[in-house]
C-alpha positions as CSV (number, residue, x, y, z in Angstrom):
1,M,16.1,-15.6,2.3
2,L,13.9,-13.3,4.4
3,T,12.2,-12.0,1.3
4,V,11.4,-15.5,0.0
5,I,10.1,-16.6,3.4
6,A,8.0,-13.5,3.9
7,F,6.6,-13.8,0.4
8,I,5.6,-17.4,0.8
9,V,4.0,-16.8,4.2
10,A,2.1,-13.8,2.8
11,L,0.8,-15.8,-0.2
12,G,0.0,-18.8,1.9
13,V,-2.0,-16.8,4.5
14,L,-3.9,-14.7,1.9
15,I,-4.8,-17.6,-0.4
16,A,-5.7,-19.9,2.5
17,V,-8.1,-17.2,4.0
18,H,-9.7,-16.6,0.5
19,E,-10.3,-20.3,-0.2
20,W,-11.4,-20.9,3.4
21,G,-14.2,-18.3,2.9
22,H,-15.4,-20.3,-0.1
23,Y,-15.1,-23.6,1.8
24,R,-16.9,-22.6,5.0
25,V,-19.9,-21.0,3.3
26,A,-20.1,-24.0,0.8
27,V,-20.2,-26.4,3.8
28,A,-22.8,-24.2,5.6
29,C,-25.0,-24.3,2.5
30,G,-24.8,-28.1,2.3
31,V,-22.5,-28.3,-0.8
32,K,-20.1,-31.2,-0.8
33,V,-16.5,-30.0,-1.1
34,L,-14.2,-32.5,-2.7
35,R,-10.8,-30.7,-2.4
36,F,-9.4,-27.7,-0.7
37,S,-6.0,-26.8,-2.3
38,I,-3.4,-24.2,-1.5
39,G,-1.1,-24.0,-4.5
40,F,-1.1,-25.8,-7.8
41,G,1.1,-28.5,-9.5
42,K,2.7,-31.5,-7.7
43,T,1.1,-32.3,-4.4
44,L,3.6,-31.8,-1.5
45,Y,1.3,-32.8,1.3
46,R,-2.3,-34.0,1.6
47,W,-4.5,-35.0,4.5
48,Q,-8.2,-35.7,5.3
49,P,-9.5,-34.7,8.8
50,K,-11.2,-37.4,10.7
51,R,-13.9,-35.1,12.0
52,Q,-15.8,-33.4,9.3
53,R,-19.5,-32.6,8.8
54,P,-21.7,-35.5,7.8
55,G,-21.3,-36.1,4.1
56,Q,-18.1,-34.1,3.8
57,E,-15.0,-36.1,2.9
58,T,-12.9,-33.1,1.9
59,E,-9.3,-33.7,0.9
60,F,-6.9,-30.9,1.9
61,V,-3.8,-30.4,-0.3
62,I,-0.7,-28.2,-0.4
63,G,0.7,-27.8,-4.0
64,A,4.2,-27.0,-5.1
65,F,3.3,-23.8,-7.0
66,P,2.0,-21.3,-4.4
67,L,0.5,-18.6,-6.7
68,G,-3.1,-19.5,-6.2
69,G,-5.5,-22.1,-4.8
70,Y,-9.0,-23.5,-5.3
71,V,-11.9,-25.2,-3.7
72,K,-13.3,-28.1,-5.8
73,M,-17.0,-28.8,-5.1
74,L,-19.4,-31.5,-6.3
75,D,-20.8,-30.1,-9.6
76,E,-22.7,-31.7,-12.5
77,R,-21.0,-29.4,-15.0
78,E,-17.6,-31.0,-14.2
79,A,-18.3,-34.7,-13.7
80,P,-21.3,-37.1,-13.3
81,V,-23.0,-36.8,-9.9
82,D,-24.7,-39.7,-8.1
83,P,-28.5,-38.9,-8.1
84,Q,-28.5,-39.5,-4.4
85,E,-26.0,-36.6,-3.9
86,R,-27.4,-34.3,-6.6
87,H,-28.9,-32.0,-3.9
88,R,-25.4,-31.4,-2.6
89,A,-24.0,-30.3,-6.0
90,F,-23.0,-26.6,-6.4
91,N,-24.9,-26.1,-9.6
92,T,-28.2,-27.3,-8.0
93,Q,-28.2,-24.8,-5.2
94,P,-30.5,-21.8,-5.1
95,L,-29.1,-18.5,-6.5
96,R,-28.7,-16.9,-3.1
97,S,-26.5,-19.9,-2.0
98,R,-24.3,-19.8,-5.1
99,V,-23.9,-16.0,-4.7
100,A,-22.9,-16.4,-1.0
101,I,-20.4,-19.1,-1.7
102,V,-18.6,-17.1,-4.5
103,A,-18.6,-13.8,-2.7
104,A,-17.3,-15.4,0.5
105,G,-13.7,-15.6,-0.8
106,P,-13.2,-11.9,-1.5
107,L,-15.1,-11.0,1.7
108,A,-12.9,-13.2,3.7
109,N,-9.9,-11.3,2.5
110,L,-11.5,-8.0,3.4
111,L,-12.4,-9.4,6.8
112,L,-8.8,-10.5,7.3
113,A,-7.6,-6.9,6.5
114,V,-9.9,-5.6,9.2
115,V,-8.4,-8.0,11.7
116,L,-4.8,-7.2,10.6
117,Y,-5.4,-3.4,10.8
118,A,-7.1,-3.8,14.1
119,T,-4.2,-5.9,15.4
120,V,-1.7,-3.3,14.4
121,N,-3.9,-0.7,16.2
122,W,-3.9,-2.8,19.4
123,I,-0.2,-3.6,19.3
124,G,0.8,0.0,18.6
125,V,3.5,1.3,16.4
126,D,6.1,4.1,16.7
127,E,5.6,6.7,14.0
128,P,7.0,10.2,13.5
129,V,5.0,13.1,15.0
130,A,3.1,15.1,12.4
131,R,5.4,18.1,12.7
132,L,6.2,19.4,9.2
133,A,9.6,20.1,7.6
134,R,10.0,23.2,5.5
135,P,7.9,22.6,2.3
136,V,9.5,22.3,-1.1
137,A,9.9,25.7,-2.8
138,A,7.0,26.8,-5.0
139,S,5.0,23.7,-3.9
140,L,1.3,23.5,-3.1
141,A,2.2,23.4,0.6
142,E,4.3,26.6,0.4
143,Q,1.5,28.3,-1.5
144,A,-1.0,27.2,1.1
145,G,1.1,29.1,3.8
146,L,3.1,26.3,5.4
147,Q,6.6,27.4,6.4
148,G,7.9,24.4,8.3
149,G,7.8,23.6,12.0
150,E,4.0,23.4,12.2
151,Q,2.4,20.4,13.9
152,V,-0.8,19.2,12.2
153,L,-3.5,18.6,14.8
154,R,-6.5,17.8,12.7
155,A,-7.1,17.2,9.0
156,G,-10.0,16.2,6.8
157,F,-12.1,16.6,3.7
158,D,-15.2,18.8,3.1
159,G,-14.8,20.5,6.5
160,E,-14.9,17.2,8.5
161,L,-11.7,17.3,10.5
162,E,-10.3,14.4,12.5
163,A,-7.3,14.2,14.8
164,V,-4.0,13.4,13.1
165,Q,-2.1,10.9,15.1
166,S,1.2,10.8,13.2
167,F,3.0,11.9,10.1
168,E,2.1,8.5,8.4
169,D,-1.5,9.2,9.2
170,L,-1.2,12.6,7.5
171,R,0.7,11.1,4.6
172,W,-2.2,8.6,4.0
173,R,-4.7,11.5,3.9
174,I,-2.6,13.5,1.5
175,T,-2.3,10.4,-0.8
176,R,-6.1,9.9,-0.7
177,G,-6.7,13.6,-1.4
178,A,-4.2,13.7,-4.3
179,L,-5.5,10.6,-6.0
180,E,-9.1,11.5,-5.5
181,Q,-8.5,15.2,-6.3
182,R,-10.0,16.5,-3.1
183,D,-8.7,19.5,-1.2
184,L,-7.4,18.7,2.3
185,T,-8.1,21.1,5.2
186,L,-5.3,21.2,7.9
187,E,-5.5,22.6,11.4
188,V,-2.0,23.3,12.6
189,D,-0.2,24.6,15.7
190,K,2.3,27.1,14.3
191,D,4.9,27.1,17.0
192,G,3.9,24.8,19.8
193,R,2.3,27.7,21.8
194,G,-1.3,27.0,21.0
195,R,-1.5,29.4,18.0
196,V,-3.8,27.3,15.9
197,Q,-4.3,28.1,12.2
198,T,-6.5,26.5,9.5
199,L,-5.1,26.1,6.0
200,V,-6.3,24.4,2.9
201,L,-4.0,22.2,0.9
202,P,-5.3,22.4,-2.7
203,L,-4.8,18.7,-3.7
204,G,-7.6,19.0,-6.3
205,A,-5.0,20.7,-8.5
206,V,-2.4,17.9,-8.4
207,E,-3.8,15.7,-11.2
208,A,-1.7,12.8,-10.0
209,K,-1.6,9.6,-12.0
210,D,1.1,8.0,-9.8
211,A,1.4,8.0,-6.0
212,D,5.2,8.5,-6.4
213,A,8.0,10.7,-5.1
214,Q,7.3,13.3,-7.8
215,M,3.7,13.7,-6.7
216,F,4.8,14.4,-3.1
217,R,7.4,16.9,-4.4
218,R,4.7,18.8,-6.2
219,I,2.6,18.8,-3.0
220,G,5.7,19.8,-1.0
221,I,5.3,17.7,2.1
222,L,8.0,15.0,2.0
223,M,9.2,14.3,5.5
224,P,8.5,15.1,9.1
225,L,10.6,17.8,10.8
226,T,14.1,16.7,11.7
227,R,17.2,18.5,13.2
228,P,19.6,19.5,10.4
229,E,22.3,17.3,11.8
230,I,24.9,15.3,9.8
231,G,24.7,11.6,10.3
232,E,27.0,8.9,8.9
233,V,29.6,10.3,6.5
234,M,30.7,8.2,3.5
235,A,34.4,7.7,2.9
236,G,35.7,9.7,0.0
237,G,32.4,11.7,-0.4
238,A,32.0,15.4,-0.7
239,A,31.1,15.7,3.0
240,Q,34.3,14.0,4.2
241,R,36.4,16.1,1.8
242,A,34.9,19.3,3.2
243,G,35.6,18.3,6.8
244,L,32.0,17.5,7.9
245,Q,31.7,15.1,10.7
246,R,28.9,13.0,12.3
247,G,26.9,15.1,14.8
248,D,27.6,18.4,13.1
249,L,24.5,20.7,13.5
250,V,24.1,22.9,10.4
251,L,23.1,26.5,11.2
252,S,23.3,28.1,7.8
253,V,24.3,27.5,4.2
254,G,25.4,30.7,2.5
255,A,22.9,33.4,3.6
256,T,20.1,30.9,4.3
257,A,19.4,29.9,7.9
258,I,18.7,26.2,8.3
259,I,15.9,25.0,10.5
260,D,15.3,21.4,9.5
261,G,16.9,18.4,7.7
262,Q,14.5,18.4,4.8
263,Q,15.3,22.1,4.0
264,L,19.0,21.2,4.1
265,R,18.5,18.3,1.7
266,E,16.7,20.5,-0.7
267,I,19.5,23.1,-0.6
268,I,22.1,20.4,-1.3
269,R,20.0,19.0,-4.2
270,G,19.9,22.5,-5.7
271,S,23.5,23.4,-5.2
272,I,24.4,23.2,-8.9
273,D,25.1,25.7,-11.7
274,G,24.3,24.0,-15.0
275,D,26.5,20.9,-15.0
276,Q,28.8,22.1,-12.2
277,P,28.4,21.8,-8.4
278,R,28.2,25.1,-6.5
279,A,30.4,25.5,-3.4
280,Q,28.9,27.3,-0.5
281,T,30.0,28.3,3.0
282,W,28.3,26.2,5.8
283,R,28.2,27.4,9.4
284,I,28.0,24.4,11.7
285,E,27.9,23.9,15.5
286,R,30.4,21.2,16.6
287,A,31.0,20.5,20.3
288,G,29.6,23.9,21.3
289,Q,31.8,25.8,18.8
290,V,30.7,27.4,15.5
291,V,32.8,26.4,12.5
292,E,32.7,27.5,8.9
293,L,33.4,25.0,6.1
294,E,33.4,25.3,2.3
295,V,31.2,22.4,0.9
296,A,30.9,21.6,-2.8
297,P,28.4,18.8,-3.5
298,E,28.9,16.1,-6.1
299,L,26.8,16.0,-9.2
300,R,24.4,13.1,-9.6
301,S,21.7,12.1,-12.2
302,E,18.2,11.6,-11.0
303,G,16.2,10.6,-14.1
304,A,16.7,13.5,-16.6
305,A,17.6,16.0,-13.8
306,K,21.0,16.8,-12.2
307,V,21.1,17.1,-8.4
308,G,23.7,17.7,-5.7
309,R,24.8,15.0,-3.2
310,I,27.3,15.2,-0.4
311,G,27.7,11.6,0.5
312,A,26.3,11.8,4.0
313,Y,23.1,11.1,5.9
314,V,21.4,14.4,6.4
315,G,18.9,14.9,9.3
316,A,18.5,13.4,12.7
317,P,15.7,10.9,13.4
318,P,12.4,12.7,13.8
319,E,10.5,12.9,17.1
320,M,8.4,9.8,17.5
321,V,5.0,9.0,19.0
322,T,3.5,5.6,19.9
323,V,0.1,5.2,18.2
324,R,-2.0,2.6,20.0
325,Q,-5.8,2.1,20.2
326,G,-8.2,0.4,22.7
327,P,-10.2,-2.7,21.7
328,L,-13.2,-1.1,20.2
329,D,-11.5,2.0,18.7
330,G,-8.8,-0.3,17.2
331,L,-11.4,-2.5,15.6
332,W,-13.5,0.4,14.3
333,L,-10.4,2.1,12.8
334,G,-9.5,-1.3,11.2
335,V,-12.9,-1.3,9.5
336,V,-12.5,2.4,8.4
337,R,-9.0,1.8,7.0
338,T,-10.1,-1.3,5.1
339,W,-13.0,0.7,3.6
340,E,-10.8,3.6,2.7
341,V,-8.1,1.4,1.0
342,S,-10.8,-0.6,-0.8
343,A,-12.5,2.6,-2.1
344,L,-9.2,4.1,-3.2
345,T,-8.3,0.8,-5.0
346,V,-11.6,0.8,-6.9
347,R,-11.1,4.4,-7.9
348,M,-7.6,3.8,-9.0
349,M,-8.7,0.8,-11.1
350,G,-11.4,2.9,-12.7
351,K,-9.0,5.7,-13.4
352,M,-6.5,3.3,-15.0
353,L,-9.3,2.0,-17.3
354,I,-10.1,5.5,-18.6
355,G,-6.5,6.7,-18.7
356,E,-6.7,9.1,-15.8
357,A,-4.2,7.0,-13.8
358,S,-1.0,5.4,-15.0
359,L,-0.8,1.6,-15.5
360,K,2.5,1.9,-13.6
361,N,0.4,1.5,-10.5
362,L,-0.1,-2.2,-11.3
363,S,2.2,-4.4,-9.3
364,G,3.0,-8.1,-9.7
365,P,4.7,-10.9,-7.7
366,L,8.2,-9.4,-7.9
367,T,7.2,-6.1,-6.3
368,I,5.0,-7.9,-3.7
369,A,7.9,-10.2,-2.8
370,D,10.2,-7.2,-2.5
371,Y,7.8,-5.3,-0.3
372,A,7.2,-8.4,1.8
373,G,10.9,-8.8,2.6
374,K,11.3,-5.1,3.4
375,S,8.3,-4.9,5.6
376,A,9.3,-8.1,7.5
377,S,12.7,-6.7,8.1
378,L,11.1,-3.6,9.7
379,G,9.1,-5.5,12.3
380,L,5.9,-7.3,13.0
381,T,3.5,-4.3,12.7
382,Q,4.9,-3.2,9.3
383,Y,4.6,-6.8,8.0
384,L,1.0,-7.0,9.3
385,T,0.2,-3.7,7.6
386,F,1.7,-5.0,4.4
387,L,-0.5,-8.2,4.6
388,A,-3.6,-6.1,5.2
389,L,-2.9,-3.9,2.2
390,I,-2.4,-7.0,-0.1
391,S,-5.4,-8.7,1.4
392,V,-7.6,-5.7,0.5
393,S,-6.1,-5.6,-3.0
394,L,-6.8,-9.4,-3.5
395,G,-10.4,-9.0,-2.2
396,V,-11.1,-6.0,-4.4
397,L,-9.4,-7.6,-7.5
398,N,-11.5,-10.8,-7.2
399,L,-14.7,-8.7,-7.1
400,M,-13.9,-7.2,-10.4
401,P,-16.4,-8.3,-13.1
402,L,-13.9,-10.4,-15.1
403,P,-15.3,-13.8,-16.1
404,V,-12.3,-15.8,-14.7
405,L,-12.6,-14.1,-11.2
406,D,-15.2,-14.3,-8.5
407,G,-16.7,-11.0,-9.6
408,G,-17.3,-12.5,-13.1
409,H,-19.3,-15.3,-11.6
410,L,-21.3,-12.8,-9.6
411,M,-22.0,-11.0,-12.8
412,Y,-23.4,-14.2,-14.3
413,Y,-25.6,-14.6,-11.2
414,L,-26.8,-11.0,-11.5
415,W,-27.9,-11.7,-15.1
416,E,-29.7,-14.9,-13.9
417,G,-31.4,-12.9,-11.1
418,L,-32.6,-10.3,-13.5
419,T,-33.7,-12.5,-16.4
420,G,-34.5,-15.8,-14.7
421,K,-32.2,-17.6,-17.1
422,S,-28.5,-18.7,-16.6
423,V,-25.8,-17.6,-19.0
424,S,-25.6,-20.1,-22.0
425,D,-22.6,-22.4,-22.3
426,A,-21.6,-20.7,-25.6
427,W,-21.6,-17.2,-24.0
428,M,-19.9,-18.5,-20.9
429,E,-17.0,-19.9,-23.1
430,R,-16.7,-16.6,-25.0
431,L,-16.6,-14.6,-21.8
432,Q,-14.1,-16.9,-20.2
433,R,-11.7,-16.5,-23.2
434,G,-12.0,-12.8,-23.1
435,G,-11.5,-12.7,-19.3
436,V,-8.4,-14.9,-19.6
437,A,-7.0,-12.6,-22.3
438,L,-7.6,-9.5,-20.3
439,L,-6.1,-11.0,-17.2
440,L,-3.0,-12.1,-19.1
441,V,-2.6,-8.5,-20.4
442,M,-2.9,-7.2,-16.8
443,M,-0.4,-9.7,-15.5
444,S,2.1,-8.8,-18.3
445,I,1.8,-5.1,-17.5
446,A,2.3,-5.8,-13.8
447,L,5.4,-8.0,-14.5
448,F,6.8,-5.4,-16.8
449,N,6.3,-2.8,-14.0
450,D,8.0,-5.1,-11.5
451,V,11.1,-5.5,-13.7
452,T,11.2,-1.8,-14.4
453,R,11.0,-0.9,-10.7
454,L,13.5,-3.4,-9.5
455,F,16.0,-3.5,-12.3
456,G,15.4,-0.3,-14.3
């Protein structure tokens, strides 16, 4: 139920803001708006405000099908217009007014994202400290010289370093670097004693098509540093059979000293010989006493690979920090994050078109609904961050030059501005058909990806 409610609220807010952008600029330009609708299909509720601008008798409607909305304006191309109101029809407006009205929807979504990101910055959110676990063996992080235990102080591209506020902040920069194939410079404190070292994470060599778990495994930075402590133990699992208990602190596995939870998880994953689990001696600290146990993981399939599992939560919660910004800093960082996400979205769309990025990155309503429910269950700030991300995606998507989208209409107006002539009705019809076909293909791929992610 939470997933459904969170999904409906998200769609309602994002669509309402998008259409409100069209509506407000149309009214400001003197265009008569006949209907403002959120949703399609059967009308669930309608009203007409008593106080509207002179000449505006806009009907506001909520439809039964929430996947969309529209603003219907007076337009000679859609129905006959009274000569006395012709000056208020959309099609009779100067080019600059039509451009402003069409662009206002996507820009409203981008403005909403700025406000949402800024609100999260002002509220503050608890995030893990950017102290690194031991990197994955033979990964880019290990090759760069990271050993685990370092705290990342600053990071950046092309020598421009900025303070890293949390592990999530660092993870975002790593994602950007990998997808844009840009090396990331890290300034780290090796041991908490002020020994600062500068390293370069060669993300330009990743050649990532998907921002997935496998990409982060190749990079080698998966999780923040955590104590190698055993958490909840599943009944009947390998951990329980070996005698492991909640709160056990793992000191070593075989001849390998354990310093963090991520390192321990990697050792457990690799504790197999062919198709058989490999038993090893674990030294643990329990209630001040050192105990040795023989632990044999269970074999599990992870795609085509075989990995070890012990049936227990491994690793204590990481050290946390509250990230909060002041009024101006929070707003500016909201602008910066909106720009970064927008730019990354455009680059990813371009890479998908030329085959440099996987079409698996396309997501549809099922994935959005799933993420909406998960983010809402985690708290207000996570849900607002989710809304901001989807708002950016909606704004950027609508600016794409597809004839059925706002960007397609802007493309027509660009042609009109360059040639002095509007696109002919015949060409408009051909482009509309092509745009609908391409949009249906994209929606089909997104839905297929949704089903694969959720049920595959």
